[in-house]
N, C-alpha and C positions, 0 to 999 in steps of 0.2 A: 277649473279651480278643484284642488282636492289634496289627497295625501297619497303617497306611494311608499312602500315598505322598505325600498332598497337602500337609499343614502344612509339610513341610520341602522338598519338591522340585517341588510343583505339577506343570506339565507336562513338566519335565525328567526324565523317566523312560525307562527301557529295561529289556529282559528281563536284562540283566547285574546291574543294580541289584536288582532283585526276587530273583534267584538269590542274590547276595551278602548281601542283607538277611536271607533265610531262614537262611542259614548262620550270620550274626551272631547271630540270635535264639537258634540253638542253643549257640554258643559263649559268649555271655554269660549264659545260664541263663534267658532271657526264656521261651523255650518250656516249660521245666520249671517256670516260675513260673506258668504257665497262658496265656501269649500264644500262640494257636494259629491265628489268622486272619492271612493275608498278603494285603492289599487293595491292588489296583491302582485308583488314583482316575483321574480325568480326564487324557486325553492318550494313551491307548494306541490309540484309533480310527484308522482309515484315512481317507482322503479322500473315499471313496465306497463304496457297497455293491457286493457282488458281483453278477454278472449274475442270480443266483437271488434277490437282494434280502437277502443275509445281511451282518451287520456283519463286518468283517475288520479285523485289527490293522495298524497302519503298520508301515514297515521297520525301526523300532527294536525290533520284536517279530517279527523275521524267522522265528524258529523257531515261531511260532504260539502261540495261547493254550493250547491243549490240551497242549503240550508243556511250557509253563511250569506249568500245572496239575499235570501229572504230577510235575514237579520238587518243587514244594511238598509234595504228598502223600507223595512218597518220603522226605521230612524229617519225616514225622509231623505235618504241619500242614495247614491247609485254606486254600482259595484264594478270594478275592473279587474282584470286578470293579465297575465303574462304569458306569451309563449315565444317560440324562436323559428325563425324562416328555415333553419338548417336542420342538421341530423341530431344536434344537441343543443341545449341552452348554453349560455355563457358560463353557468355554474356547474355544467356537466349533466343536467338532467335531460329528459325526453324532448327532443325538438319536434316540429310539425311537418318537416318536409315529406311530401307525398301524402299527408293526411289534411291538407287545408280545409277542404270541404267538410270532411268529417268533424275535424276539431271546430270550425266555425258553427256546425250545427249543435255539437255539444255545448259550446259556450251559450248559445242561444237558448237551449233547453234548460240550462242552469239559470237563465234570467240575467245574464251578463250584459253590462251597458257599454264597456270600454275594453278594448283589447290592445295591449302593446305587443308588437311583433318585432323582436330583436334579429341581430344578423350575424350571430357568431355560427361557426361550423358551416359555412356556406361556400366553401371553395368550389370554383368553376360556375356558380350560379350568377344570373344577372339580375339587378334590383327591379328594373323595370317590369320584366316578366313574372318575377316572383310575388312582388306585390300587386300586380294586376290580378294574378290568381287569387290571391287574398281578398281583394276587393270583389270578384265575382263570387267567391265563397261567402262572403257577408251578404250579398244580396240574396243569395240562394238560401240563407239560413232562416229568413223570415222574421228577423227581429232587428230593429234599428240598434247598431253598435257603432261606437266611434273606433276608427282604426288609427292608431298611433304607430307610424312608420318609423322604426329605430335603425336605420343603416349608418347613423353618425355622421351624415353629411358626405359620405364617399363620393356619391355620384350627383352632387348638386340637386338633392331632392326638390328644393324649392322651385325647380324648373319643371318638374314632371309630376310630383306627388300628390297635387291637387286633384288630378284625375283619379286617384285610387283611394286616398284617404283623407283624413280631416286635420292632422298635424304631423309634423316630421321633424326629427332631430336635424340639427344644423351643424353639429359638431361632436367631438369625443365626449366621453363622460366628465362631467364637472366633479372637482374634488373640493373638499372643505378647507380650501387654502385660499389666500389673496391672489398668489400667483396663478392658480387655475382659473379663479374667477376672471381675471383680466385676460387671459388667454381665450377664454369662451367669449368674453364680451367683444374682443377684437374680431372674432370670427362673424359676429353679427353685422358689421358694418356693410352697407350696401345692399342688404337683403329685404329692405322695407318694400319695394314694389311687388314681392311675391307673396306677401301676407295680406289677409283680409278675412272678413267673416266667412266661417267654415273652412278656412285655409290658412293654417297657423304655422309659422316658423316656431320651432322649440328649441330654444337654447339650453335645455335640460332642466332637471328638477331643482328646487331650492335646497340650499344647504342652512338656511336660517335656523339657529339653534342647536346645531350639531357639535359645537365647542371648539372649532378650529379657527374661528376669526372673532374678531371683537364686535361688541354691539354696533359701533359705527360702521364697520365694515360690512355687517349684516344688513343694516338700514340702507346703505349704499347698493348692495346686491338686490334688495327688494325694490328700491326705487327705479334702478336700471331695468329690472325684469318687467316691472308695470309700464315703464316707458316704451319697452319693446313689444308691448301686446303680447307678452308671453303667457303661455299656460302656467298658472301658479299651482304648483304640486308641491306641497310642503313634503319634507323629507325627514322630520325630526321626530323625537318621542313626544307626542303631543299629551300623552298621560302625565308626564313629570315636567312640563316646560315651566321656567320662571316667567313672572309676570311681564317683565321687560321684553323677553322674546314674543309672548303672546301679543303685546302691544304693537310689535313690528307687523306679525302676520295678519292681524285684524284691522289695521290701520285703515280707516274707511275712506280717506281722500286719496291715497295712493292707489288703493283697489279700484275706486272710481275710474281712475285714469286707465288703468289695465282693462277694465270692462267697458270702456267708452263704446257705444253703439256704432260709431263711425268705424271702428275696428282698424284704423290706420296705425301701422307700426311706426315707432319713432327710430331716428337714425342720427348719426354723428353729424353735428353741424360745423364744428371747429375743433381741431386740437392744436394748442399752442402753449408752447413752453412747458410740456408734460401735463397740462391740465385740458379738460375737454368739456364741450358743450353738447348735449343731446337734446333733440326737441321732436315734438309729436303734435300734429294737428288734432283737435277734438271736435267732436259733433256740434258743439255750440258755437264755434268760431274761434275759441280761445286755443292757447298752445300749452301743453305741458313742457316743462323744461327741466332737464337735471344738470346741475353745475357740478361737475365731478373732477374730484383731486386724487388720482391714482398715485401720485408721488409720495415720497416720504417727508415732504416738507408742506406745511400750510401756505396757502396763498390765495390772491384774489382771482376770481373767475367772473366773467362777465359775458352777457349776451347783448347783442344789439338788435333793435326791431327789424332792420333790414335782413338780418340772418333768419328771421322768421317769415319773411316775405311781406313785410310791413313797410310803411313810411317812416322814416327816422323822426318826422315831426309828430307822429300818432302819440297820444297818451293812453297808458295802459295801467290797470290795477296788477299789482303783483302780490300773489298769495302763497305763503309757505304752507304746503301740505302736510308737513309733520308737525309743525306748531299749531296747524289749523287756524291761522290768523293772517289777515291782510296786512301787508307791510307798507302799503302807500301806493300813490299814483306817480308814475314815472314817464318821462319822455326820453326818446332816443334809444334808451336800453337800461339795463340794470346790472349792477356789479355788487359782489359781496365776498367777503372772505370765507374760505372753505377749508376745513381742517384736512390734515394728510389722511389719506385712506377713508375719505368721506365724500358725501355729497349732499347738496341741497335740492330738493324736489319743489318746484314752483309750478302754478298755473298763472298764466298771464293772459289777461283779457283786455282787449282794447276798449276804451270809452268812446262811445259814439257821440257825434257832434263836437 
């Protein structure tokens, strides 16, 4: 969990933004809710390498990356940075091709905790070999750092990237639109067997609070990402977010589902009449369920106990995780109305005896 600069700011970044964002994550309660990584994406790099061949920041980061890392660490959080596996980054800055070991060592010297390695300008390269080289470079650097593999799901990284990194993008970049959200979500179907502790499918960063969707759509976005056990990387301007956006990002019960220690990703249980049921097993034996209506019309969405692997005669307590309230005890299943472009997020626990 953390924050990344790209979705809201793209290359419009500087060290002041990063420091102010870290402070805002503390002031808004995001850090205490679990958001610990502050990640600077593309746009921090200088125009050329140093005489010794090292990456260096541009003049918007005049104090240096090590100073910025120290500032983030002093606030009780971790620092992340971006580079690209090719000759140049997606925004046209210096890439790391041929400098993997040098750049990994430099990141370690700066005290970096997380590195996102993108895949632009990589014509003719193979993902397996390149990211394996990055993995070896991390091991040689002498500092534990998370490796975020970002080849956009081109070569099914869920099948191989757990051997080299800690999380991997499963799809193209998300955009701040409902259509984009649905496209990304559809890409996650069937990927649950490939995810678990220390090896995470990444459907991309959160768009919550960036203005392109409604609050209900953002709440559905957050519910589904938590159900998917996705890395929760906020991408908005946390320095100026309204209270209703903050309430989504720090919602304790959806976050508890995302961070459930079993680490089992949810998946689509049923799609019927344009409406969907997604479910996820939790460590205490209960299930998290998202009743999702992506359509333009409100309707009823139901989940049956057999769809969760239970007996239809079981009795279960249903809890609404956004209302933070139990809704009652039910047999056979549960059904409720769901507004258009909306979701209900539930925890369903069988009653023993």
